[in-house]
C-alpha positions in Angstrom: 158.5 17.6 -147.5 154.8 18.0 -146.9 154.0 15.0 -148.8 156.4 12.9 -147.0 155.1 14.0 -143.6 151.7 13.4 -144.7 152.5 9.8 -145.9 154.4 9.0 -142.7 151.3 10.2 -140.7 149.0 8.1 -142.8 151.2 5.0 -142.3 151.5 5.6 -138.5 147.7 5.9 -138.3 147.1 2.8 -140.5 149.6 0.7 -138.2 148.0 2.1 -135.0 144.4 1.3 -136.2 145.0 -1.8 -138.2 147.9 -3.6 -136.6 148.8 -2.6 -133.0 145.3 -2.5 -131.5 145.0 -6.2 -132.2 148.4 -7.2 -131.2 147.3 -9.0 -128.0 150.2 -9.1 -125.5 150.9 -10.8 -122.3 152.9 -8.8 -119.7 154.6 -10.7 -116.9 155.7 -8.9 -113.8 157.1 -10.0 -110.3 156.0 -8.1 -107.4 157.5 -8.5 -103.8 154.5 -8.2 -101.6 154.4 -11.5 -99.6 155.7 -12.4 -96.2 159.0 -14.2 -95.8 158.7 -17.8 -96.7 155.4 -17.7 -98.6 155.1 -19.5 -101.8 154.6 -17.5 -105.0 151.1 -16.4 -106.0 150.0 -15.9 -109.6 147.4 -13.4 -110.5 146.0 -12.7 -114.0 145.0 -9.1 -114.3 142.5 -8.3 -117.0 141.0 -4.9 -117.7 139.4 -2.7 -120.3 138.0 -5.4 -122.8 135.6 -2.8 -124.3 134.2 -5.8 -126.0 132.2 -5.6 -129.3 130.2 -8.7 -130.4 132.4 -9.3 -133.5 135.8 -9.2 -131.9 136.4 -12.9 -132.1 140.2 -12.9 -132.0 140.2 -11.0 -128.7 137.7 -13.5 -127.3 139.9 -16.4 -128.3 143.1 -14.9 -127.0 141.6 -14.1 -123.6 140.1 -17.6 -123.3 143.5 -19.1 -124.1 145.1 -17.3 -121.0 143.5 -20.1 -118.9 146.6 -22.1 -119.9 148.6 -19.9 -117.5 146.8 -21.5 -114.7 146.5 -18.5 -112.5 145.7 -18.8 -108.7 143.3 -15.8 -109.0 141.8 -13.8 -111.8 141.1 -9.9 -111.2 139.1 -7.9 -113.6 139.1 -4.3 -113.1 136.3 -3.2 -115.3 135.2 -1.6 -118.6 134.2 -5.0 -120.1 131.5 -3.7 -122.4 131.4 -1.5 -125.5 128.1 -2.6 -126.9 124.6 -3.4 -125.5 124.9 -6.9 -127.1 128.5 -7.7 -125.9 127.7 -9.7 -122.6 127.7 -13.1 -124.4 131.0 -12.1 -126.1 132.6 -11.1 -122.7 131.5 -14.4 -121.2 133.0 -16.2 -124.2 136.3 -14.5 -123.6 136.3 -15.2 -119.9 134.8 -18.7 -120.4 137.4 -21.1 -118.9 138.7 -18.5 -116.5 135.3 -18.4 -114.7 136.2 -21.9 -113.4 139.1 -20.2 -111.5 138.8 -17.9 -108.4 138.0 -14.5 -109.7 137.0 -11.0 -108.4 135.8 -8.0 -110.2 134.6 -4.3 -110.1 133.2 -2.4 -112.9 134.1 0.8 -114.8 132.2 3.5 -116.6 132.0 1.6 -119.9 130.2 -1.3 -118.1 127.5 1.1 -117.1 127.3 3.4 -120.1 128.1 3.0 -123.8 130.9 5.0 -125.4 130.0 8.2 -127.3 132.0 10.0 -130.0 134.4 12.6 -128.6 136.6 15.2 -130.0 140.1 13.8 -129.7 141.4 17.2 -128.6 139.3 17.0 -125.5 140.7 13.7 -124.7 144.2 15.4 -124.4 142.8 17.9 -121.8 142.9 17.0 -118.0 139.8 15.4 -117.0 138.9 18.2 -114.5 138.7 20.5 -117.5 136.3 18.3 -119.4 132.5 17.8 -119.0 131.7 14.1 -118.8 129.0 12.7 -121.0 127.3 9.3 -120.8 125.9 7.1 -123.5 123.0 4.8 -123.2 122.9 2.4 -120.3 124.6 -1.0 -120.9 123.4 -4.4 -119.4 125.9 -4.4 -116.6 123.4 -6.1 -114.2 123.3 -9.1 -116.7 127.2 -9.3 -116.7 127.2 -9.1 -113.0 124.7 -11.9 -112.5 126.6 -14.1 -115.0 130.0 -13.6 -113.2 128.5 -14.1 -109.8 126.8 -17.3 -110.9 130.0 -18.7 -112.1 131.6 -18.1 -108.7 133.4 -14.8 -109.1 133.1 -12.1 -106.4 131.9 -8.6 -106.8 134.2 -6.6 -104.7 132.2 -3.3 -105.2 132.3 -1.7 -101.7 132.7 -4.9 -99.9 135.5 -6.6 -98.1 136.1 -10.4 -98.6 138.7 -13.0 -97.5 139.9 -15.8 -99.7 142.1 -18.7 -99.2 144.7 -18.9 -101.9 148.0 -20.8 -101.9 147.9 -21.7 -98.4 147.4 -18.0 -97.2 144.5 -15.7 -96.2 144.0 -12.9 -98.6 141.9 -9.9 -97.7 140.4 -8.1 -100.7 138.3 -5.1 -101.0 137.2 -2.9 -104.0 135.3 0.4 -105.0 133.0 1.4 -107.6 134.5 3.5 -110.5 136.1 6.7 -109.1 136.2 8.1 -112.6 132.4 8.5 -112.3 132.8 9.4 -108.6 130.8 6.3 -107.6 133.5 5.4 -105.1 132.5 5.2 -101.4 135.7 4.1 -99.8 134.0 4.7 -96.4 132.1 1.5 -96.9 135.3 -0.5 -96.7 137.6 1.8 -94.8 139.8 0.5 -91.9 142.6 -2.0 -91.8 142.1 -5.4 -93.2 141.5 -8.5 -91.0 144.5 -9.1 -88.8 144.8 -12.7 -89.7 145.2 -11.8 -93.5 148.8 -12.4 -94.8 148.0 -10.6 -98.0 145.9 -7.5 -98.5 144.8 -6.4 -102.1 142.5 -3.6 -103.2 141.0 -3.1 -106.7 139.5 -0.1 -108.5 138.8 0.6 -112.1 140.3 4.1 -112.2 143.5 4.6 -110.2 142.6 8.0 -108.8 145.2 9.1 -106.1 142.5 9.7 -103.4 141.5 6.1 -103.5 145.2 4.8 -103.6 146.0 7.0 -100.6 143.1 5.5 -98.7 144.1 1.9 -99.5 147.7 2.8 -98.6 146.8 4.4 -95.2 144.8 1.3 -94.3 147.8 -1.0 -95.0 147.0 -2.8 -98.3 150.0 -4.5 -100.0 148.9 -4.1 -103.6 146.2 -2.3 -105.6 145.1 -3.3 -109.1 143.6 -0.8 -111.5 142.9 -0.2 -115.2 141.2 2.7 -117.0 144.3 4.4 -118.5 144.9 2.2 -121.5 148.5 2.8 -120.6 148.0 6.1 -122.4 146.8 4.4 -125.4 149.0 6.7 -127.6 152.6 6.8 -126.3 155.5 8.6 -127.6 158.8 6.7 -127.6 161.2 8.3 -125.2 158.4 10.2 -123.6 155.7 7.7 -122.8 152.1 8.3 -122.1 150.7 11.7 -123.0 147.6 11.3 -120.7 146.2 8.9 -118.2 142.5 10.3 -118.4 142.6 10.5 -114.6 144.5 12.3 -111.8 147.2 9.7 -111.8 150.7 11.0 -113.1 151.8 9.9 -116.6 154.8 7.9 -115.3 152.4 5.3 -113.8 150.0 5.0 -116.7 151.1 1.3 -117.4 152.7 -1.5 -115.2 153.9 -1.5 -111.6 155.0 1.2 -109.4 155.5 2.0 -105.8 152.8 4.0 -104.0 154.1 5.4 -100.7 156.6 3.4 -98.7 154.9 -0.1 -98.6 152.1 -0.5 -101.3 152.5 -1.5 -104.8 150.2 -0.4 -107.6 149.7 -2.2 -110.9 147.9 -0.5 -113.7 146.8 -2.6 -116.6 147.1 -1.1 -120.2 144.0 -3.0 -121.0 142.9 -5.1 -123.9 140.6 -2.7 -126.0 139.7 0.7 -127.1 136.6 2.8 -127.6 135.0 2.0 -130.8 135.3 5.7 -131.6 139.0 5.8 -131.0 140.3 2.4 -132.3 144.0 3.1 -132.3 146.9 2.3 -130.2 150.5 3.3 -130.7 153.6 2.0 -128.7 151.1 0.6 -126.3 149.8 -2.8 -127.4 146.6 -4.3 -125.9 147.7 -6.4 -122.9 146.8 -8.7 -120.0 149.2 -9.1 -117.1 150.4 -12.2 -115.3 151.7 -11.0 -111.9 153.8 -13.4 -109.7 153.8 -12.2 -106.1 156.9 -13.2 -104.2 158.2 -12.5 -100.8 159.4 -8.9 -99.8 163.2 -8.4 -100.2 163.0 -10.3 -103.6 164.2 -8.1 -106.4 161.3 -7.4 -108.9 162.1 -9.2 -112.2 162.3 -7.1 -115.4 158.9 -6.9 -117.2 158.4 -9.1 -120.2 155.9 -8.8 -123.0 154.9 -11.6 -125.3 152.2 -12.5 -127.8 153.5 -15.9 -127.8 152.3 -18.8 -130.0 149.9 -20.1 -127.4 148.1 -16.8 -127.3 148.1 -15.8 -131.0 144.7 -15.3 -132.7 143.5 -14.4 -136.2 142.7 -10.9 -136.8 139.2 -9.5 -136.1 136.8 -8.8 -139.0 136.6 -5.3 -137.5 
């Protein structure tokens, strides 16, 4: 009996570390947030790359997402996992940088990951003491993204013309590090805007409440990794923030009007390189007029987006 349990545990760990964490997956969602009569708008949501220089299959897979022809790319942070990973991130985003894009950063853009006791991860964040690794070259990454035309939405409000509509956008720095200053962007978006989108790395309820109170239609976030380890029939065990476990991945309603979309992300910490029942993913969000029923989520790692396994 004990031997069987041990063997099952070893097989599960081998699958989580060796197979699922490289099973790059595209999630597609339909969200009814537009005004009546507006044409659909396609947003590619990328988050939590946690890139290492040698992760070539991840870089190829992300670059191939350009074939989806999104109207806008939103990157919600945690791109880096190594001080030499900026070129790797730029290779991954490569062709997508020719499209309209916006971004904010997360804790693992600013600081390298550090080894942690797995038991501490299962505690609520308020019960753990944060520890930071060495500083990462986030300024180099920021400069490269801006040079290619992407907009840094950290504590700023911007307007974009997309698909014949005026889109008001705003973002905050990472609430997980308590770097957010929502007061810098507070207040209703411009009245001429027909769509209002907020972005944040960590989906902390205090930030979501603020976006909702100001009348935003949609907020995009990452950070949770979808729970990273999910139990079938139960779901995520933890979100690593104050968001409840039922919202750890995918879309949900926040209040009576606003939608929230949380990306499960495409990476893991190099010190916890496992995923179970939660494959790494990017999301293609199709925004449609209100009153349209959301389509069931679809996930695929289709032929156009397959890539050879990483060396590590």
